[in-house]
N, C-alpha and C positions, 0 to 999 in steps of 0.2 A: 420426197426431195430421198437418190440413195443413200445405203449404208457408208458408202466410203464417199461421198459428197457433206454428209454429216459429219464425220471423221474428219475431213479436211477442216470443215470449219472448225472443228472443236483444235484442231493440233494451230490455226492461224490464232484461234482466242489466246492461246498460252501462250502465244510466241509476244502476241503482244499483252498480256497482262506480263510475261517478262521483262517487255521495254518500259513497259511502264514503270515497272516497281524500278530496273536499274534506272531510267531515269531519274525518278522522284530521288531514289539514294546517291546521285551523281547531284543534285537540285540543293539538295538538307546538307550535303557534304559541303555544298560549294556555297550555302548561303553561311556555314560556320565561317568561314574566312572573315579575318577580324582586320575592321579598317581602324581609322582610332577611336572613333566612337563604342567601339565592341572593345576593344584593348580598355580604357578605359573603364567598361561595365565590368570586364573580368577581374580588372586592380582593384573598384572599389568594393567587390565582393569578397575577395580573397580578403583584401582590410576590414572587410563586416567580420568574415567568421575567424580570420586570426584575432581579430580582438574579443570578441565572445570565446578563445581557446583560451586566449589569456587568462579573462578573466576564471573561467570555469577551472581551469588547472591551478590558479591561486587563488583558489578561494579555500581556506580552510575546512578541515573538517566541521566544529564545533558550531562555526556560521553558519556554514551552511544548512548543516541541521538547525539549527538557529530560524533562519530565515524561513526553512522549508514548517517549520512549524507554525511560525508567528503573521508570515504572509500568504502561505499554501493556501489557504483558502480563497481569500480575497487573488489574487492569480488567477484562478481558475473562477471563479466568478468575472473578473473582467471577460476573460475570456468568451462565456458565459451570455454576457452583455453584448458582446462584439458579435453574435452569431444570431441573436434576437433583431441587433441592428441588419445586419446582412441576408438575412429573410425579408425583412421591409421592404432594404431596400431594391432587392430584385425581385418582388412578388409582382410587380408588373411585367416585367422581363418573362418569369416563369407564365402568367396568365396569356399571356402574348402567343406563347411556341409551345404551350402543353400539346397540343393537338396533333399538331403533329411529331412529338414524340412520341407520342402512344402507340406500341405495337397493335396487330390485328385483333380484333374482337375475338379472335377461336383462343390465341393463343392467352391473352390474359383470361378465360374463363379456364383454359387448361392451367394457369396457374393455381387460379383460385381449386379447383379442384385440388390441386398439386398439397397446398397446404389445409386442406381441411387432412384431408388421410394421415400428413404426416401430425398434426393437433391431435387427430384421435386417437394414433397408436402411440406418441408418447405420453398422452394424457391416462393411456391403458396401460400401459405398460413400464415407465420409466417415474420413480419415486420422486417428487421435489426435495430436494435436501442436498447438503455438500458435497462433493465429490471430493475434493482438496484438505478443505478444513483452514489449516492456519490462516495461506495468504487468502481466501473467501472471508475468514469471520476477520480478517485482521482490516479487507476496507469498509465489511458491517461499523467495525468501530471507528475508525475511521471518517463515514458518512455521521453517526452518533455525532460528533467531535465537531462537524459540520455545521451539525443541525442544531448542535446543544452551545455550542463554544465559539463558533465563526473560526474556528483554527483548522492548520490541515494537518495533525498528527494523527497518529492513533491511540486512542485509549485505552494503554493496557491493564489500567489496577482504576478501580473505581466504584462509586455505591449509587446505588438507583435511591434517589426519596419522593416519594409519589409521582412517580412516570417520569424525572426527571435525572437524569445522571450527571454525578457530580464526579467529575475526574480528577484522580488523585495523583496518575503519573500518564503522560504522554510522553508518547518516544515518537521515532520515526519511521516512514515507511519507506523502503528503495522503491514499490511500484509508484508506478501514476494514480494519479489523483480524480480521474473522468469517474468512473463507477463511484469512490464515496460521495461526488458531488452530487449526482446523480440520487443516488440514497438520500442523503439529505435534502432532493427537492422534492421524491414520494412521503417522506417521514412528513411532511406540513402536509398530508394528506389519511395518511396512512399511521397505524401505530410503528414507533420507532424500532424496530427486531430484530430480528432470525429473520421472522417466518413474513415479512412484507420485504425481505430482500429477496427472499429466494422466490417472490411473484415473477420479480422484473427481468429475468433474461429469455423469457419466451417470447413477451413483444418483442424486444429487440433483434431475436432470430427471427420472426415475421417481415419485420422490415427488412430488416437484411438480405432474405429471399428477395423480396418483391424490389425493391433495389439493387441488388446484382441480375434479375433477370430486365428490369429497363434498361439498364448499361448496356447489358450484353446485346439486348434489341436491334440499340441503337452500332453498335459497334460491329455486330454479326451481319446487320443488315437482316436477321430472322428471328423472327420472334419463336419458329419453332427450335431451333437450336441454338438459343437463347435459354426455353425451358429445359431443356436436356441439360448445360450445365447448371440450372438450379437444380436441378434432381439430385444431379451427383453430390451440390453442395448441401442442401438439408439433407441427406441421406447418410450422410457420414454419422458413424455410428457416434466418435466423441463431440461431433455438432449437437447430436440428438441429445446425449447425456448432458452435456455442459448446459445447454437450452432450459435442460428443470433446475440448473443447480443457482450458483452465486459467480462466475469464472468473471476478471475481467473481459478474458479473452473472444468472450460472445459481443460485448459492445464493441472491441476490437474489430471484428465481422462487421459489424452493423456501420462505423463509422466508414471503415476501410469500403463499404458497399455505396454509400451514401454519396461517398465522394466520389468513387467509379461514375456514379447514376450522374453528378454533378458534372462533372467532368465531360461525359456522353452528350449532355446534353446543352453544353455550353461551345457551340463549335472554334477552332482553333482562328477561324477568320474571323469570331463576331465577338471575340472576348474583350473585357474592356475591365476598365480598373473595379467598376462596381462589383463585380463578380468576384473578386480577392478581397471582395467585405464576406465574403461567404466561404470562400475557398479558407483562408487563412486560419479563423475561427475552427473549423472541420481539423483543421492542421495541427492546429493544440490542442482539439480536446481527442485527436487521434495518438496523440504522442501520450498524453497521459494514460494512456490503454495499460501498456508495455515500456520499460526503458530501453528496448532495443531500438523502438518504433523509429527514431531519429535520423536512425541509417536506414529507413527506407525512404527518403522526403525526395532524393536527387527525380526520379519520373515525375513527382511533380511539378518540378520545374521546366524538365527538358520538353512534356507535352506541348507546353504555350511556348519555346522556344524563339518563335517567330516572334510571339509579339511583344516579346524581352529584348529581343537584340534589333528594337524599330526604337527605342530608347534606351539612352547608356545609365536613369537613374533605377529603371522597372525591375533589373534585376536584384541590387542590393536592399532594393527597397521591401522586395517581396521577402528576401535570405534574413534580413532582421527584420519583419515581421516576423516571419514563422518562426524565430529562435526565441523572440520575446513571450513570446503563448507557448513554447513548448521549456521556456525556461525553470518550471517546474521540475522536469523530468532531467533535465542536465544537473540542474542543481542535486536533486537527488543522487547523480552520481558519483559528484563531488561530493555528498556527504555521508557515501557508502563506500570512497574508494579505499582498496585494501583491505575492506572485511571480508573474513574468512567465514564468508556464505557461499557453499557449492562451490569452492574454490578454493587459492590454496595449496595446499596439501591432499586435498582430494582432485588433483590431477588439470583443474581447471585451467581456464586462460590460458589455452596453448595450443599450438597445431596437431598436436599427438590424439590433444582430448576432440578436436574436430574432425580428426579421422576417425577415431572412437566410434564417436555419435554418429557421422552417417553410416557407418559398418552397421552397430547394433541396431542404428533404426531400422536400416532397411531390414535387415534379419527379421524385427517386430513384423515388420509392414507387410513383409512375404509368409511370414509365422514358418520360417525356415528350421524352428525346433522341433516340427510341430510330422513333419514328412520322413519318412523311413521309406528310400530309394527315390526314383525319380518322381513316380507320381500318387503310393499308398500314402493314405494320413491317417496318423493314430493321435490317441486323446493323450492330452501332457497331465499328467497326474496333478500336475502342482496347481492347473486352473478348473481341475474337475471337470473339463468338459465345457467351460466357458468361455468366450469368444477373446481370449486377451490381448486384442489388438486396437488403437485407435481406429485404423483403415478394415475396411474386409479385404480379402488377399484379391479378390477378381476384380477391386478397385486400384490396388497397386498396380497387378499386371495392364489394367488397361494403361495408368497413367505413363508405367515404363515405356509401354510400346508405342504410346500417342507424342510422348516428349523424343524420344528417338526418330519417329518418323517428323514430326515439326521439324527439328534440328535439320535432318536428310534434306524435307523441301528449303528450308533457309541457305543452307552452303549451295545446294544445288543448282535449285532453282531462285533464286536470294526471294524466297517468298517469305513476309512474316519477320522484316529484319527490323524495322523499327519495335514492331512489338518486342522483338528476343532481345534489346538496348533494353529499353525501360523495364522489361521482367529481370531483368542479370541486375539490376541497379536497385530492383524493388525488392530482390532477393538476399541483397547485404546484410538485411536486421535477420536474415533465416539462417548466416554461417554465422553472425554476429553472438546468435542465442547458441547454435553450439559449438565454437569456441568456446563459451561463457561456462555451459551447466556445467554441475557436473555428474549427469547425469542423464542416461537415454528412455524411450517407450517403455523399456522394463522396469524402470520403475513408475508406478501408475500414477503417481503426484508428478509426473513431465509429461504424462501423454498429453496432458491440457498444450502444450508447448506447439502440438503442429498444426494447432488450428489456426495461427497466424498465417498458414501455406494454403490453407483449403481453399479462397476461393481461387487461387492462382491456379491450384490442382485442379478445381472442378472445370476452368476456364482451359484448361490443355488438354482434358479428359472428351471434354466433349469435339472442341474444335481439330484435335487430331484425328478422331474417328470422324469426322466426317469429314475433315478434308481426303483422308485415307480413300473412303468409302468414294469421295465424289470426284476422286483423279483416277482411283483404279477401274471403274465402272463406266465415267462419264456418264453419269445420269444427269438429271437434271436436279440445279441447286436445292430447289423446295424436295425434291422428293428423298435427297440425300440427307437431310435434316428434319426432314419426319421418322426415317427410318432410325436415325442416330436420335432424336425425340425417343421411341417407342422404347429403343433398345434401353437410354437412360432409366426410364419411369418401370418398365419390367424389370431390369436389375436391383433397382434402387429398392423398392416395394418388395421384392420378392427375397431378397436380402434379408431384408428388415423384419419381415414375416417366418422367416426362417430362423430367425436368429433373436425371437422374439422373448423365448425364456432367459436368456442370454441378459437382453436387457432389465428384465423382471430381476434376476438375481445381480441389478448394478455389476456388471461383465468390466473389465479393466480393473474394478476400486473396487471388488468384493474382499479382497484381502488386507484391505485396510480398514485396520478393525479399530483406529482411532472414527471412523465414522461411525460404527456402531454402535462406540462408546457416549459417541455424541449424541448421538440418537436415542438413547440409555437415558443420559442426564437429561435430556432437554425438556423427558415425557417424568422420571422419577422427582425431578429437583422443584417441578409444579406443587409438588404435595409438601416442601417445606414450607417453614413460616416464611412471610412474605419480607421481614428485614432480617433475612439468615444473613453470613456473609461464609463464602468459600472460599478455600485458600486452596489452589492449586494451579497446576506448569500453564497452563493456558488460560491467563485469567482475563482476555479480550475475547476468546470466544461466552465465555458465562456472560457476560456484560453485554455482548450480542445477543443474548437468550433471555437480557431482562435481568442478573443477581448479581448482586455486588462481589467482587472478588477482588484478590490481591493472591499475589504471587509468593510460593514457600520464603523463597529467599527475604522478600518482604516481611512476611511474616517472625521471617528470625529477629530481625533486625526491632520489633517489637520490645521497647520497655514493660517493665511490669505496669508502668502507668498509662502507655498507650493501650494495653493489653484490657488493663480495666476500662477504659474508658469505651472498647469498641465491645464489651461482651454486655456493657452498658445499652450500647448500639441498638444491639443487634436482641438485645432480651434474651444471651447467651445462646446465642444462636450463631456459634462459630463452628465450620465442620471443615475441614482438613477432607481433602478428592482424590486420591490415590488411584492415577487408571495409566494406559501405558508407560507413558511417561515416567512414573515413580518408581520402575524394576530397571535393573542391570546396567549396563555403562552405556558411555557413547561408543561407536567401532569409529575413531579416528582413521583408520585405511580405508571405510565403507565410501561410494561415491553419495550414499543417499543422505542427504543432510537431516540433521536431530538433534536433539539434546534430552537430555536426562534428568531428575531430579531427584533420583534414587538418594543420595548422601542426605540432601536437606528434608527430607520427610523423615529418614530414620532419625534423624538428630532431633525433628519436633515432638514424634513417637515418646522419643526418650528423655525430652526436657517437661511435653505435658501430660497429667492426668486427662484419658480419654477415653471415652465409650463409642465400640465399633457399633454405628446404625444402620448399616446395610453393606452388605457382600454377594456381589454375582460373579463365581469361579466360571462359569460352564459358558459361556456366550464370545468370552473375548481371548481367549488362550493364555490368560492371564485374570489371576479376579480383583476386579474393579470394586473398589474396598471406598465408603465413605465414614468416616470416623470425627466423631462430636468433640470438640475442644473444650474439656470440662477446668483446668485450671494449671497454673503454672506450678512444676515442684519444685520444692526448698523453699516456697515464696510464700510470706502469711495468707493463710483466706481471707484477713482481712482487712489485707493489704491490696488484692485483688480485688473485691469490692466496695470500692470505697476511692470515688473521683471527683475535682473540683474543677466546675467551668466558670468561663466570667462570662457576663451579658454586655448591653450597654447600658452606659447610665454608671460604672463601677458595682455592678451589682457581681457578689461571687457566689454561685450553687454550687454548695457541697451536698452529697448523696452518697449514702450508704445502704449496701445490699444486708447487714446483717440486722440484729433486734438491739445489742447492747450500744452500749452511748459512746462515747468519746469525746477527748477534748482537743485542741488546736489551739496552739499558738502561731499567730501572728505576725508579718513586719509588711508594710508596703514602701516602697521607693528606701529600705534601710530601718525605718521607723517602727520601735516596736508597737504594737496597739490593743499586748495584751491574750487572755485566753476564751478560745468561744467552745460552747458545752453543745454537742452536740447532741438528740436526745430522740427526733424522727429520722424519717429513711429521709427525707430530703430537707435541707434549711439552707435561706440564704441572706447570704453578708451584705449591708448596703456601705461601701466606703464613704468615709467624710469626704464629699466633696472639696471641702476646700484642700484635701491632700494630693486630690487626683491632678498629676499637671497636664496639661496638655503637651501631646507627644507618648513616648515609654515611659512606663508602666512597669513597676516588679512587682508581685506582691508572693511572700513565701511562708510558707505554713508547714508545722512539725507538731503532725498529730501523733499522738499516742496510742495505739490499738490494743485493743482487751486482753491480747496475748503478748502483752509487751513489748511488742515491735512499734517502732516510731518510723513513720513516714515521713519523707518530707518532700512538698511537693511546690512546685515552681509553677507560676502565671505569669505571662506578659500579654499586658495591651496596651491599643493604643490607641490613643484621643486625638482623632483631626481637631486641625484647626488653621489656619490662614499659614500660620507662621510655624509650621512643622511640619515631616514628610519622610515616610519609612525609605528609606534607600531602596530598599529593592522594589518600591513600586519605579522607582524611577525609571525609564527606560534605558537601561545597558546601551554604548556607544561600538568601540571595536574593543575586542578582548586578545589577549593571547596566553594560552596557559600551557603548561609544557605536558600535562596530563590530563585528561577528559574534557571537560566544562565547566564551568560556574555553575552554578545552582539556587537558586533563588528559595531563603527559607529550608533549607534542604544541605545537608552537605555532602562536597563533592560524592559520595558511594551513596546518596538518596536519602540519607536516615537522616533523624532529628538533628541539630544543633547542635553538641555538647563539648563543653571546656569541663575538665577536672572534675568531671560527674555532675557538670550544670545544664538543663538541657533549655539551650531557647526557641522560641519561637520564631522569632523573625532573623534577617540576614541571609549572607552569602555564603555561599560555600566554595571555596576554589583551591587552588593546590601550586607551589609554588613552581617554577618561578611562572609569575601570572600577571598581567597586566588590565585592571577592569578602568575605560575609561566611561565618562560620563558629563556631558551636558547638562546644568544645572537650571530649571525651568524657570528661576527668581531668586533673590538674593538669598543668602544664609550667610551665618555666622559660626557658627561649628556643627562639626560630627561628633555625635558621640557612635560609640562602640566597644564591643568587650573583643581584643582580638587572641588571639592563641591558636594552638595547633589542636583538632581536632579528637578526640578522645579514640575514634576509629585509627588513628594512625601513631601509634604508641611505637614505631619503628627507626622513628625519622633521626637529625643531627639537628635540631630545631631549624629554623626558618625567623626570618624579621620583616615586620611591618611597616610599611611605606607610606604615606599621602602625600600626595601632589593636587597643589589647588593654585590652580591660572599658572600652570605651568612650573611653580618651584615648589621646591619641597621644604614642607610645614611638619613632618613628624616624621621618625626613626624610631620604632621600639627596639628593645635589646634584643639579642636574639633571645627567642622563647621554645623552651622545649617542651615536649608533652607532659601534660598534668598543670605548664604557668599559664597562666591569663593576665590579662590586661586589659584594666579598664582606662579608655580614653577620652578628654573632651580637646578636640586640634579644633585652636582656629582657623578659618579660611575667609572670613571677611570679604567683600570684594572679588572674589573669585566667580568665574564662571562655567568653569570645568573643576572638574575632581577626578583625580586618578588615585586608583590605590592600586598597590604593587604589594606582591608576597617576592621576597627574596629568599633563596634556599642556602642552607648551610656548604657544607663541602660538597651535597648531591642530594639532588632531590625526592630522596627515597620515601616514601609514606611523610609526605610535606604536604599533611591535606587543612590548608589552613580557614579561617571563618574569621568572620567581618559580624558579628554577631550582635542582634538588636542595630543595627545598623541607624540611625536616624541625624535628619537634618534641622537645626533650630537657628530663628530669626531674633535675634531680641530688639 
């Protein structure tokens, strides 16, 4: 065939392609024309979405946070069970069609070689460690909570005992739950700690590349071109780094790749409801990786639009199902509505912020700050020659040129229109991220955000290069795909090797001193006694490392009695760790999110006798110091070394850590029992069983110390029976509160319930105005409690405490002010519901109201 004839053939094929694309576009538009069934479908879908929005928009922050903690684990567990069911149901379909889905053997061998090369490079040049730290260790702490307690929050503070985490403070996480749930599964087979969590992302990395390759092999109809895109994706610097870390974005890419492979596997003309049994839970897990992911769900419905148009109920059912499995993520948005985290005064949540992030991110991706003139490159002294870029600049240039070329092809030649529409809707999440996040890639912890766009970037790079080569040279498609594949592999592997020193120096993150601090502490604290308790700005991080930890603020709130208890439990090993967060002040004008505990640490060091046991002044740019806390200043040595604890059966245990004998007067439920002489280090007192009642019991000890100090000790213990119940053990229904959220067995500010100097072990800490509703599980006759304003609220103008039983008011206290408390015994016979209210005085300032030692009794 002559060259001219060949050229004419190519032109005819191009015209036919254009005609085919145009006809396809017209058919697609025509298919969207609404008849009555389609109008009903859209209307129903809008109603479903509107209902979900109204529920979400009207959730109180306190309710959303409580739902997140109480039911978050079970929500993601239900999605996982649905996922397993979807796999089982679709196995016959997969087995029947898998052979025709797999690409040619040569490209599969190429993928295997590529995965081996990536793995060898990663294990040889990238350490297995955290990159972002705060977010990563919070997911690990969430995984621990899911594993040990089946709840959905983060264990912020807690104690490890015999390999089990006892969480003392659980908080919400504004990110999704997928990674935490994966950790909870892995912890069933490996040690539940940080080191195990760090091993999880590498398998996700490998699986994501396999699924990505399979999906594109089908869509591109070329295993070689798919291999090119896979090479671009797997060799991205940020992806290589995070694959050896604990980032949720790696799981995001893995789930997205699995969704792509599943969508490629199921043709639009063969999709049935069974396929959505797998699609929906995959989307549910996908939504639990990043909170913005729900904005990317439109293309997952558009892809099968013909299927949804056939029956008016299909699209509403799909949307409702996806909302249901995505609800934990949406709920977290409600829980953190208005939260000042990378936002508010930091210029986030604005179009100005969107433009700022677009511009500066592009500058970083192109290394524009490294250019002197149009060509010459110079080293940036701030980075010491280490690559400061989540992308290779070469990749960025290819991406921009490929994207421009594909846009031209779409506008001029009407190619890739459907892909463009799907891609734009998918990119909504990226714009939401840049709209909301108050930081660009110049901030190292934000560079991981680019991972959500990496699969699309890799696809655009490979497709753009291929299309430009094939269109401009008119060469055969397989030849063009082979060239692009070779170029992609050579560039990716070559740039990896060239920048290997940067990888070894933890490029992008090497200025993040917190990462070095964590590695140092992970090594050094393993040398300390196992029962040690650490006071640290990031206690959840300590928990992930297997250490017991509390925050500085919590430690400051410890009474002398609580401090003495922890001194005994830890064997006197309480340590204050002063790291990066313990120096300087927060810069409120900075776009970097952060917090400081400088003031709290200074106050602790001023208020406690301490000994410096470790200092590292040279590795971090600040001195990392560990202090051993010895005793509280201005408080009797004897008082700090004496504790009283109770055990089952009315047995009270008294412990002292000094040789002198002491005498204690004690009373039980208001009745005096005389004096007890304690001569040994530990002694037990068995209370008279006839005086220990079913329900709440309160013992009081007044102990005379050798230095003349008198120590008052209160001990509450609850004896269970069928006729009594702790109010704090009954599930609370609806509630409202003008500030904060009700707390069980602690004040609204998470301290011990304290009224006029008396501590109480049980109860509910609230804040006026408040309404707490309970549905009683059985018949009760009396509500017992002590009410008043907690000692932490000394500035209020008083509040009244109200009890409603069965819809009617049965008790109202006088207005109680600070240091005033009232013991109440309220008749509630016949009531099936109970409402506790706190009404403010003239204003709600400092009205921290307590329902202390509240319990119910049936006579």
